[in-house]
Every structure is written in C-alpha cells, then in structure tokens.
C-alpha positions as CSV (number, residue, x, y, z in Angstrom):
1,M,51.7,8.8,112.3
2,I,50.2,11.6,110.2
3,G,48.9,14.4,112.4
4,A,47.1,13.6,115.6
5,A,44.1,11.5,114.5
6,M,44.3,9.4,117.6
7,T,43.4,12.3,119.9
8,A,39.8,12.4,121.0
9,S,39.0,16.0,120.2
10,M,39.7,18.9,117.9
11,R,39.2,22.6,117.8
12,A,36.6,24.0,115.3
13,A,34.6,27.1,114.7
14,C,30.8,26.6,114.5
15,L,27.8,28.7,113.7
16,V,25.7,28.6,116.9
17,A,22.9,30.9,115.8
18,S,22.5,33.5,113.0
19,G,25.4,36.0,113.5
20,L,27.0,34.0,116.3
21,V,30.2,32.0,115.7
22,E,32.1,30.3,118.5
23,V,35.3,28.1,118.6
24,R,34.8,25.0,120.7
25,E,36.2,21.5,121.3
26,F,34.5,18.7,119.3
27,P,35.0,15.0,118.9
28,V,37.2,14.1,115.9
29,P,34.8,13.3,113.0
30,Q,34.5,9.7,111.9
31,P,34.4,9.6,108.1
32,R,31.8,7.4,106.3
33,A,33.0,4.9,103.8
34,D,32.5,7.5,101.0
35,Q,34.5,10.2,102.9
36,V,38.1,11.0,103.6
37,L,39.4,12.6,106.8
38,V,41.5,15.7,106.1
39,R,43.7,17.6,108.5
40,M,43.1,21.1,107.4
41,H,46.0,23.5,107.0
42,Y,44.3,26.6,105.6
43,A,40.8,27.8,104.9
44,S,39.5,31.0,103.4
45,I,36.2,32.8,103.8
46,C,33.8,33.0,100.9
47,G,31.2,35.7,100.5
48,S,28.6,33.0,100.7
49,D,30.0,32.1,104.2
50,V,29.3,35.7,105.2
51,H,25.7,35.5,104.0
52,I,25.2,32.1,105.7
53,V,26.6,33.4,109.0
54,F,25.1,36.9,109.1
55,D,22.2,37.1,106.6
56,G,20.1,34.1,107.4
57,F,21.2,31.8,104.5
58,H,22.2,29.0,106.9
59,R,20.6,25.6,107.2
60,E,19.0,25.1,110.6
61,D,20.2,21.4,110.7
62,Q,23.8,22.6,110.3
63,L,23.8,24.9,113.4
64,G,26.4,23.8,115.8
65,R,28.2,21.5,113.3
66,P,31.9,21.8,113.6
67,G,33.6,23.7,110.8
68,Y,30.4,24.9,109.2
69,P,30.0,26.7,106.8
70,G,33.6,26.7,105.6
71,H,34.1,25.2,102.1
72,E,37.3,26.7,100.8
73,G,40.2,24.7,102.3
74,V,43.4,22.7,101.8
75,G,45.0,20.1,104.0
76,V,46.5,16.7,104.1
77,V,44.8,13.3,104.2
78,E,44.9,12.1,107.8
79,R,44.6,8.4,107.2
80,D,44.0,6.1,104.2
81,G,40.5,6.4,102.8
82,G,38.4,7.2,99.8
83,G,41.1,6.0,97.5
84,L,43.6,8.4,99.0
85,T,46.7,7.6,101.1
86,A,47.6,9.3,104.3
87,G,49.9,12.3,103.8
88,T,48.4,13.3,100.4
89,P,47.9,17.1,100.1
90,V,44.4,17.9,98.8
91,L,42.0,20.7,97.9
92,T,38.6,20.2,99.5
93,V,35.6,21.5,97.4
94,P,32.4,20.4,99.1
95,H,29.1,22.1,98.4
96,G,28.9,25.5,100.2
97,Q,26.1,24.3,102.5
98,L,27.9,21.1,103.4
99,G,31.4,22.4,104.1
100,A,33.2,22.0,107.4
101,C,36.7,23.3,106.9
102,F,36.8,25.8,109.7
103,A,38.1,22.9,111.8
104,E,41.3,21.1,112.5
105,L,39.9,18.0,110.9
106,Q,37.2,17.6,108.2
107,A,35.4,14.5,106.9
108,V,34.6,15.3,103.3
109,E,33.2,13.3,100.4
110,A,36.0,11.7,98.5
111,T,34.3,12.9,95.3
112,H,35.0,16.4,96.4
113,V,38.7,16.1,97.3
114,I,41.3,16.8,94.7
115,P,44.9,15.6,95.2
116,L,47.5,18.4,94.7
117,P,50.7,18.2,92.7
118,E,53.8,17.0,94.5
119,G,55.5,20.0,96.3
120,A,52.4,22.2,96.0
121,D,52.4,25.3,98.2
122,L,49.3,24.6,100.2
123,R,48.9,28.2,101.3
124,R,48.8,29.5,97.7
125,T,46.8,26.6,96.4
126,L,44.1,27.4,98.9
127,L,42.9,30.0,96.4
128,A,42.2,27.3,93.8
129,Q,38.7,26.8,95.2
130,Q,37.5,30.3,94.5
131,L,39.6,30.7,91.4
132,G,37.9,27.5,90.1
133,T,34.5,29.1,90.5
134,T,35.6,32.1,88.5
135,I,37.0,29.8,85.7
136,F,33.6,28.0,85.7
137,G,31.9,31.4,85.5
138,M,34.0,32.4,82.5
139,K,32.9,29.3,80.7
140,K,29.3,30.6,81.1
141,F,30.0,34.3,80.5
142,L,32.4,33.9,77.5
143,P,32.4,30.4,76.1
144,V,35.4,29.7,74.0
145,P,34.2,29.6,70.3
146,T,34.1,26.2,68.7
147,E,34.5,27.6,65.2
148,P,38.1,28.6,64.1
149,G,38.9,32.3,63.5
150,P,40.0,35.3,65.6
151,V,37.8,36.6,68.3
152,E,37.8,40.4,68.6
153,P,38.1,41.4,72.3
154,G,36.5,44.6,73.4
155,T,35.7,46.5,76.6
156,A,34.8,44.8,79.9
157,A,33.9,46.0,83.3
158,V,34.3,44.2,86.7
159,I,32.2,45.6,89.6
160,G,33.9,44.7,92.9
161,S,37.6,44.0,93.3
162,G,37.6,41.4,96.1
163,S,39.2,38.1,95.4
164,A,36.7,37.0,92.8
165,G,36.6,40.3,91.0
166,L,40.4,40.4,90.8
167,F,40.4,36.8,89.4
168,Y,37.9,37.9,86.7
169,L,40.0,40.9,85.9
170,Q,43.0,38.5,85.2
171,H,40.9,36.2,83.1
172,L,39.6,39.1,81.0
173,V,43.0,40.7,80.6
174,R,44.4,37.3,79.4
175,R,41.5,37.2,76.8
176,G,42.6,40.6,75.5
177,F,39.9,42.9,76.9
178,D,40.4,46.4,78.2
179,V,38.9,46.2,81.7
180,L,37.5,48.8,83.9
181,V,37.3,47.9,87.6
182,S,35.3,49.5,90.4
183,D,35.4,49.1,94.1
184,L,34.7,51.1,97.3
185,D,38.3,50.5,98.6
186,E,41.3,52.4,97.3
187,G,43.7,49.6,98.3
188,R,41.9,46.9,96.4
189,L,41.8,49.2,93.3
190,A,45.5,49.7,93.5
191,V,45.9,45.9,93.3
192,A,43.5,45.9,90.3
193,K,45.6,48.5,88.5
194,R,48.7,46.4,89.1
195,L,47.0,43.3,87.7
196,G,46.2,45.1,84.5
197,A,43.0,47.1,84.8
198,A,42.9,49.8,82.1
199,Q,40.9,52.1,84.4
200,I,40.0,52.0,88.1
201,V,36.8,53.6,89.4
202,H,36.6,54.5,93.1
203,E,32.9,54.3,94.0
204,P,30.8,56.1,95.2
205,A,32.7,59.3,94.3
206,E,33.0,57.9,90.8
207,S,30.6,55.8,88.8
208,I,31.4,52.6,86.9
209,V,28.5,53.3,84.6
210,A,29.7,56.8,83.7
211,A,33.3,55.6,83.3
212,V,32.3,52.8,81.0
213,L,30.1,55.0,78.8
214,A,32.9,57.6,78.6
215,A,35.4,55.0,77.6
216,T,33.1,53.5,74.9
217,D,31.6,56.7,73.4
218,G,28.3,55.9,75.0
219,V,28.0,52.4,73.7
220,G,28.6,50.4,76.9
221,A,30.8,47.4,77.7
222,D,30.7,44.1,75.8
223,V,31.0,42.2,79.1
224,V,30.2,43.3,82.6
225,I,30.9,41.0,85.6
226,E,29.2,41.9,88.8
227,A,31.4,40.5,91.7
228,A,30.3,42.7,94.6
229,G,27.0,41.0,95.4
230,Y,24.7,43.9,96.0
231,D,21.4,44.8,94.3
232,V,22.7,48.3,93.4
233,A,25.8,46.7,91.8
234,R,23.6,44.4,89.7
235,A,21.6,47.3,88.5
236,A,24.8,49.2,87.6
237,A,26.0,46.1,85.6
238,V,22.9,46.3,83.5
239,E,23.3,50.0,82.9
240,A,27.0,49.6,82.0
241,A,26.4,46.9,79.4
242,R,25.9,47.6,75.7
243,V,22.9,46.5,73.8
244,R,23.1,42.7,73.3
245,G,26.0,42.6,75.7
246,T,26.7,40.0,78.3
247,V,26.3,40.4,82.1
248,G,27.7,37.8,84.5
249,F,26.6,37.7,88.1
250,F,28.8,36.1,90.7
251,G,27.9,35.2,94.2
252,Y,24.9,35.0,96.5
253,P,21.8,37.3,96.5
254,E,22.2,40.2,98.9
255,L,19.2,39.0,101.0
256,K,16.8,36.1,100.9
257,G,13.5,36.5,99.1
258,L,12.6,38.8,96.3
259,A,15.0,41.6,95.3
260,P,14.7,44.6,93.1
261,F,16.2,44.1,89.6
262,P,16.0,46.3,86.4
263,V,14.0,43.9,84.3
264,E,12.8,46.5,81.9
265,R,16.3,47.8,81.2
266,S,17.6,44.3,80.7
267,F,14.7,43.6,78.3
268,R,15.2,46.7,76.3
269,K,18.9,46.0,75.9
270,S,18.3,42.3,75.0
271,L,21.1,41.3,77.4
272,T,22.6,37.8,77.8
273,M,22.8,37.2,81.6
274,E,24.4,34.3,83.4
275,W,24.7,33.4,87.0
276,V,27.5,31.3,88.6
277,N,26.2,28.3,90.5
278,G,27.1,24.6,90.6
279,T,30.9,24.4,90.1
280,Q,31.0,21.5,92.5
281,Q,28.7,19.5,90.2
282,E,30.8,20.0,87.1
283,H,32.0,16.8,85.6
284,G,35.4,15.8,86.9
285,L,35.6,19.1,88.9
286,A,37.3,20.4,85.8
287,S,37.4,24.1,86.7
288,F,38.9,23.4,90.2
289,R,41.6,21.3,88.5
290,A,42.2,24.0,86.0
291,A,42.6,26.5,88.9
292,I,45.2,24.3,90.6
293,A,47.2,24.1,87.3
294,A,47.0,27.8,86.8
295,I,48.3,28.6,90.3
296,T,51.0,26.0,90.0
297,A,52.1,27.4,86.6
298,G,52.0,31.0,87.9
299,E,49.4,32.0,85.3
300,I,47.1,33.6,87.8
301,E,48.4,35.8,90.7
302,V,46.9,34.9,94.1
303,D,49.3,36.3,96.7
304,H,47.2,39.5,97.2
305,C,44.5,37.2,98.6
306,L,46.8,35.8,101.4
307,E,47.6,39.0,103.2
308,K,45.0,38.8,106.0
309,M,45.1,35.5,107.8
310,Y,43.7,34.7,111.3
311,A,44.3,31.8,113.7
312,L,41.5,29.3,114.1
313,D,40.7,30.5,117.6
314,D,40.1,34.0,116.0
315,A,37.6,32.7,113.5
316,P,34.8,34.9,114.8
317,E,37.0,37.9,114.2
318,A,37.9,36.6,110.8
319,L,34.3,36.3,109.7
320,A,33.5,39.8,111.1
321,A,36.5,41.1,109.0
322,A,35.2,39.4,105.9
323,R,31.8,41.0,106.5
324,A,33.6,44.3,106.6
325,H,35.0,43.7,103.1
326,G,38.3,42.5,104.7
327,H,39.0,46.0,105.9
328,G,40.5,46.5,102.5
329,A,42.0,43.1,102.0
330,A,41.0,41.1,98.9
331,K,40.4,37.9,101.0
332,V,40.3,36.8,104.6
333,G,41.8,33.4,105.6
334,I,42.3,31.1,108.6
335,V,45.5,29.3,109.5
336,M,44.9,25.9,111.1
337,P,47.3,24.4,113.8
338,G,48.0,21.7,111.2
339,A,49.9,24.1,109.0
340,A,52.7,24.3,111.6
341,E,53.2,20.5,111.7
C-alpha cells in the first residue's frame, strides 16, 4: 500500500484567522472525480503565502481549511485517480488561493498536477513551481524574438535576491546580460555574486538606482525586474530603467487597495511594464514543465533555496521566518512526514 491513505486523519497547517496559523488533526481529504490525492513530501513558502497569512489577502471561505494557503509542493500520488497511478511522483501547481499543500495529504485538481521524471529528486524539484513562474515572467518581460538575427544583450537589474530574484538573475545571465542585484541581506547578495551578478548592491547603505546609473553612464538599465514586492522597490525599478526600457514586476502588491506608484516618471520614460500573474492558466502548464526540465538538467541552480527547512508541526514558525525574509535564507520550506517513507 502507498503511504497511509487508510488512516482516518492527517496533520495539516491551517490559517485560523489573519496572522494565526495552527497545526491540527484533520480528516483525510476525499478527492472529487476531477482530483488526485497526493501524499506531500515537501512544500515551500511563497511570498504570496506570507501576504495571505499576515496581510489580509486570504479568502474568508478558506479559513480553517487544511493545508491552506500552500501551493508550492511535491509529493507522490496516494492512490489511482485523475489518470495517474499510485506511486507517481508529482509537482502540484494549484492556484495560489486554492492550494492546500501544507498538509500530509492534498486533494488537487488533476489538471494542476505534473508527473515528474523517473528518479527525480523531489526535494530539488520542489523549486520547479516558483522557477516556473519566473520562466513565465521572462516570456512577458523579454519575449524571444520571432525574427532571425542576433539580439544584443545589455544591462539588467534585479531588485530583491530571494528565490525569485535569484532565478531571474540566472535567466538574465543565461541571456547574456550584465546584471546588478540588490537586497537588504548580505548573505543573499553573496549567493547572487556566486550565481553571476556583475555587481551586488547592499541596500539601504547603497542604492540600486545610483549603481545602475553609474554602470550605464547615466542611461539606466535595459531591463529591471522588481522581485522584492515593496512599493519603494517598484519606484526604484522605474528610476533605474532607461528611457523606453522594460520593467517587470513579480509578486503580490505590498498591501490591499490603492498603492503609491510613480506614474508620471513611468509616462515620461515611456516604459514597457509587465506583471506576472496566471502561470497556472498557461496552456499545458508549459513554464512549470520547462522548470522541471531545467532543474533535472542542472541548467538552473536551486540548492540555495533548500537551506532552511522546517517540520510540518513547525509550520507557524516557518511562515514567521518567511515573513522575516527567511532570516537571510533565499527560501523557507516545510518537510512533510511522507518524505521519510
């Protein structure tokens, strides 16, 4: 028998109220006909999870639901269903407001489950969910030209060197850009330097805007990707971009409702701006599949995102650590009991 599906209960974290996460016993979920039951092995915490838990972005009807709001996870199919056989390793990529992977078992739509290659390292492949969202973002920020001919790379900047920012750094380096990376944490910046950043900028003592302007003789960066998720960082991205440059925004708003934004500066510079949203709706889940392939082939480094892992029963502490920018770690994850089976 695969796992322990015949047991009556499971352990899961749940959002009880805004800012309050508890780990409780729940009945094992019973999947619908269009779902598959997955025994989770690993989960990771997305910045959107932090906003949902602590900043009021949650859905009231999801309070108390086991595993909510986790949506970055890997595991093994528990029993045949959704066209998948028991024992198949899978990446689960549900919509962020419908995820439930902070649990021993998750019932997830079969259309949002991707089988993994035989022999895949589940712990490392966990990062394919967020890596996939950055691949999707790159398609919007820097579409691959359809016309033949060389593309002249230039200068790029990445604001924020958490897991998403470090993935964007790797994408840009692979495309031939000289990349400046900023962050508040010295340890994260050391990782950025190792991954190929041409220059690291330790905010707030240093300024990404000043560094970009100095590196480009006052012109600005061709591409700026804001991966920190703060209004001040979005404003800095606009200032760091050159006239008719591209600015890509990754992640949730800082707070719900209206937010300050430098519209006049964006207008004067005639910037192209893109936001990342809807990776789960992409046809064939193509970007997630590309992420799995990139990790399997060793094309993108992910191990720096696996250094801070908590047990399921410590999920409240894990979410608090993620809110505190991982205490310097690029990513915070959760190890499920199923990982030891």
